[in-house]
C-alpha positions as CSV (number, residue, x, y, z in Angstrom):
1,M,70.1,16.2,-70.5
2,A,68.0,13.5,-72.1
3,G,64.3,12.6,-71.3
4,P,62.5,9.8,-70.3
5,T,64.2,6.6,-72.2
6,I,61.7,5.3,-74.4
7,V,62.9,1.7,-76.3
8,V,61.1,1.2,-79.8
9,V,60.8,-2.8,-80.3
10,E,60.6,-2.9,-84.4
11,D,62.3,-5.4,-86.8
12,E,61.8,-3.0,-89.8
13,N,65.1,-1.2,-89.7
14,S,63.7,1.9,-91.4
15,L,60.9,2.4,-89.5
16,R,62.8,2.0,-86.1
17,T,65.4,4.2,-87.3
18,D,62.8,7.1,-88.3
19,M,60.9,6.4,-85.0
20,I,64.5,6.6,-82.6
21,E,65.0,9.5,-84.8
22,Y,61.8,11.6,-84.4
23,L,61.7,10.7,-80.4
24,S,65.1,11.8,-79.9
25,G,64.6,15.2,-81.7
26,C,61.5,15.6,-79.3
27,G,63.9,15.2,-76.4
28,F,63.7,11.6,-75.4
29,E,66.4,9.1,-75.0
30,A,65.3,6.9,-77.8
31,I,66.9,3.5,-78.2
32,G,66.0,0.5,-80.1
33,A,65.7,-3.3,-80.7
34,R,64.5,-5.6,-83.1
35,D,63.0,-8.4,-81.2
36,G,62.1,-9.8,-77.6
37,A,65.5,-11.1,-77.1
38,E,67.4,-7.7,-77.7
39,L,64.7,-5.8,-75.4
40,D,65.7,-8.0,-73.0
41,R,69.6,-7.2,-73.1
42,M,68.3,-3.8,-72.9
43,L,66.2,-3.8,-70.3
44,E,68.9,-5.1,-68.0
45,I,71.0,-1.8,-68.3
46,H,68.3,0.8,-69.5
47,N,65.5,1.6,-66.9
48,A,62.9,2.3,-69.7
49,A,59.7,4.6,-69.1
50,I,57.6,3.3,-72.2
51,V,58.1,0.4,-74.6
52,I,56.8,0.8,-77.8
53,L,56.1,-2.9,-79.1
54,D,55.3,-4.0,-82.7
55,V,52.8,-6.8,-82.6
56,N,54.6,-8.9,-85.7
57,L,58.2,-9.7,-84.3
58,P,60.2,-12.6,-85.3
59,D,60.4,-15.6,-82.9
60,E,58.3,-13.9,-80.2
61,D,55.3,-12.1,-80.9
62,G,54.6,-8.5,-79.5
63,F,51.5,-10.0,-77.4
64,K,53.6,-12.3,-75.7
65,I,56.5,-9.8,-74.9
66,A,53.9,-7.3,-73.6
67,A,52.5,-10.1,-71.2
68,R,56.4,-10.6,-70.1
69,L,56.6,-6.9,-69.4
70,R,53.4,-6.7,-67.4
71,D,55.2,-9.4,-64.7
72,G,58.5,-8.1,-64.1
73,H,58.6,-4.5,-65.4
74,D,56.8,-1.3,-64.6
75,A,57.3,0.2,-68.2
76,G,54.4,2.0,-70.0
77,I,53.5,-0.2,-73.4
78,I,52.5,1.4,-76.6
79,M,51.9,-1.7,-79.0
80,V,52.3,-0.9,-83.0
81,T,51.0,-3.0,-85.8
82,A,49.9,-3.3,-89.3
83,R,46.9,-5.1,-87.8
84,G,43.6,-2.9,-87.6
85,S,40.9,-5.4,-86.2
86,T,39.1,-4.9,-83.1
87,V,40.0,-8.2,-82.0
88,D,43.9,-7.5,-81.9
89,R,43.7,-4.3,-80.1
90,V,41.5,-5.5,-77.5
91,V,43.8,-8.4,-77.0
92,G,46.7,-6.2,-76.7
93,L,45.0,-3.6,-74.0
94,E,43.5,-6.8,-72.0
95,I,47.4,-8.3,-72.2
96,G,48.2,-4.8,-70.1
97,A,49.1,-2.4,-73.1
98,D,48.5,1.1,-72.3
99,A,47.8,2.7,-75.7
100,Y,47.4,0.9,-79.4
101,L,48.5,2.3,-82.6
102,V,48.1,1.0,-86.4
103,K,50.3,1.3,-89.2
104,P,51.1,3.5,-91.0
105,V,52.0,5.5,-87.6
106,E,51.9,9.4,-88.1
107,L,55.0,10.4,-86.2
108,R,53.2,13.5,-84.5
109,E,50.4,11.0,-83.1
110,L,53.3,8.7,-81.7
111,E,55.0,11.6,-79.9
112,A,51.2,12.6,-78.7
113,Q,50.6,9.1,-77.5
114,V,54.4,8.9,-75.6
115,K,53.6,12.0,-73.6
116,S,50.0,11.5,-73.0
117,L,51.3,8.5,-71.8
118,L,53.9,9.9,-69.6
119,R,51.5,12.3,-68.0
120,R,49.0,9.1,-67.2
121,L,52.4,7.4,-65.6
122,N,53.0,10.8,-63.8
123,E,49.6,10.6,-62.1
124,R,49.4,7.4,-61.3
125,A,52.6,7.8,-59.3
126,A,51.2,10.8,-57.6
127,E,48.1,9.0,-56.6
128,S,49.6,6.0,-55.3
129,A,52.0,8.4,-53.2
130,A,48.6,10.2,-52.0
131,Q,47.0,6.8,-50.8
132,P,48.5,6.4,-47.5
133,I,46.2,7.2,-44.3
134,N,46.1,10.9,-43.7
135,G,47.0,11.2,-40.4
136,A,46.6,10.0,-37.2
137,A,42.7,9.9,-37.6
138,G,43.2,7.4,-40.4
139,A,45.9,5.0,-38.6
140,D,43.0,4.9,-35.3
141,A,40.4,4.4,-38.2
142,L,42.5,1.6,-39.7
143,A,43.1,-0.1,-36.3
144,D,39.7,-0.1,-35.0
145,G,38.6,-2.4,-38.3
146,D,36.8,0.1,-40.5
147,E,38.6,-1.0,-43.5
148,A,39.5,-4.4,-44.7
149,R,42.9,-5.6,-44.3
150,W,45.5,-7.7,-45.6
151,S,47.6,-9.7,-43.4
152,L,51.4,-10.6,-43.3
153,D,52.4,-13.9,-41.0
154,P,56.4,-13.5,-40.6
155,T,56.2,-17.0,-38.8
156,E,54.5,-18.8,-41.6
157,W,55.8,-16.4,-44.1
158,S,52.2,-15.8,-45.7
159,L,50.2,-13.0,-46.9
160,T,46.5,-13.5,-46.3
161,N,43.8,-11.2,-48.4
162,P,40.5,-9.9,-46.8
163,A,38.6,-12.9,-48.0
164,G,40.9,-15.1,-46.6
165,V,43.1,-16.3,-49.5
166,R,46.4,-17.5,-48.2
167,I,49.7,-17.2,-50.4
168,S,52.9,-18.7,-49.5
169,L,55.8,-16.4,-50.0
170,T,59.7,-17.2,-50.5
171,S,62.4,-15.4,-48.5
172,M,63.0,-12.4,-50.7
173,E,59.0,-11.8,-51.2
174,M,58.8,-11.9,-47.3
175,K,61.5,-9.4,-47.2
176,L,59.8,-7.0,-49.8
177,T,56.2,-7.6,-48.2
178,S,57.7,-6.8,-44.9
179,L,59.3,-3.6,-45.7
180,L,56.6,-2.5,-48.0
181,A,53.9,-3.2,-44.7
182,A,56.0,-1.2,-42.4
183,Q,55.7,1.8,-45.0
184,A,51.9,2.3,-44.1
185,R,50.9,2.2,-47.4
186,K,53.8,5.0,-48.4
187,P,56.1,3.8,-51.5
188,A,59.6,2.6,-50.9
189,T,62.3,3.9,-53.0
190,R,64.4,1.1,-54.8
191,D,67.6,1.8,-52.6
192,Q,65.2,0.9,-49.7
193,I,64.1,-1.8,-51.4
194,S,67.8,-3.0,-52.6
195,Q,69.4,-2.4,-48.8
196,A,66.2,-4.8,-47.5
197,L,66.5,-7.5,-49.9
198,Y,70.3,-7.5,-50.8
199,N,72.0,-5.1,-48.1
200,R,73.8,-2.7,-50.7
201,R,72.4,0.0,-52.8
202,W,70.5,0.6,-55.5
203,N,72.1,0.3,-59.1
204,P,69.9,1.6,-61.4
205,E,71.3,-1.1,-64.2
206,D,69.9,-3.9,-61.8
207,R,66.7,-5.3,-62.6
208,S,66.6,-7.5,-60.0
209,I,63.9,-5.8,-57.9
210,D,61.7,-5.7,-60.6
211,T,61.5,-9.5,-61.0
212,V,61.1,-10.2,-57.5
213,V,58.3,-7.7,-57.7
214,G,56.8,-8.9,-61.0
215,R,56.8,-12.4,-59.6
216,L,55.3,-11.5,-56.4
217,R,52.6,-9.4,-58.3
218,H,51.9,-12.6,-60.7
219,K,51.7,-15.4,-57.7
220,V,49.1,-12.9,-55.5
221,E,46.8,-12.3,-58.7
222,G,47.0,-15.9,-59.6
223,A,45.9,-16.7,-56.0
224,I,43.1,-13.9,-55.8
225,G,42.3,-14.1,-59.3
226,G,42.1,-10.5,-59.1
227,P,44.8,-7.0,-59.5
228,A,47.5,-7.1,-56.6
229,P,47.6,-4.0,-54.4
230,L,51.0,-4.1,-55.4
231,K,51.9,-0.6,-57.5
232,S,54.8,0.8,-59.5
233,V,55.4,4.6,-58.0
234,H,57.4,5.8,-61.3
235,G,60.5,7.6,-60.6
236,V,60.4,6.1,-56.7
237,G,60.0,2.7,-56.0
238,Y,56.7,0.4,-55.2
239,V,54.0,0.6,-52.7
240,F,51.7,-1.9,-51.1
241,S,48.1,0.1,-51.7
242,A,46.3,-1.7,-49.1
243,P,46.5,-1.9,-45.1
244,V,47.9,-4.8,-44.0
245,R,48.9,-5.8,-40.8
246,V,51.3,-8.3,-39.2
247,V,50.2,-11.1,-37.2
248,G,52.2,-13.5,-35.1
249,T,55.9,-13.7,-34.2
250,P,58.8,-14.4,-36.4
251,Q,61.4,-17.2,-35.5
252,A,64.8,-15.9,-34.0
């Protein structure tokens, strides 16, 4: 059985082929794309764990692609480029890259980076899964207001952060946030989310859930000027990692 899917985005054919063959030999399901448009098509049918992304690509550079990925996907990102300046490295990491390699890349180093990133992604997933309140005592503490809460208003279709910033939600975003709020900081599976949003079982080839989550995360972060408590749980789904209470009464 093949390991996690790795997408190599590189316009140099020989290098792309070498990286795919090497990673395949390491037990990964490695596939290639020549540019951002081809990557987008692949992500519609593959649930990629990691995207290895060249910076110098035709039409759309790797920095722009990485920024798009962070809005709508939860894959890890390793950026590869001939550029070695500190400025480019910082830009790549600020955009959301998890690692940054400079060409010529030693394939063993690439393998090590991939394995290290997969471990970090799995650790993040475990941490997110462990974040829910421990037992009834924790739930009582939250009920007493010991921790700052977000508020979800089904009547106004709005989400408000502890500082009072109000964010208007679309119908789909409201359904998603209501489900995550009901989970009490436990991860909701992709199948649960698909049932809530579309009343159907989740299809692994369908990226619509990631699109909804990405848009909501982008909207929240734009409104509050910081990271949204909407986290991906690798191999499971998504979790709202902050305490949230439902206020008001939804319209019939």
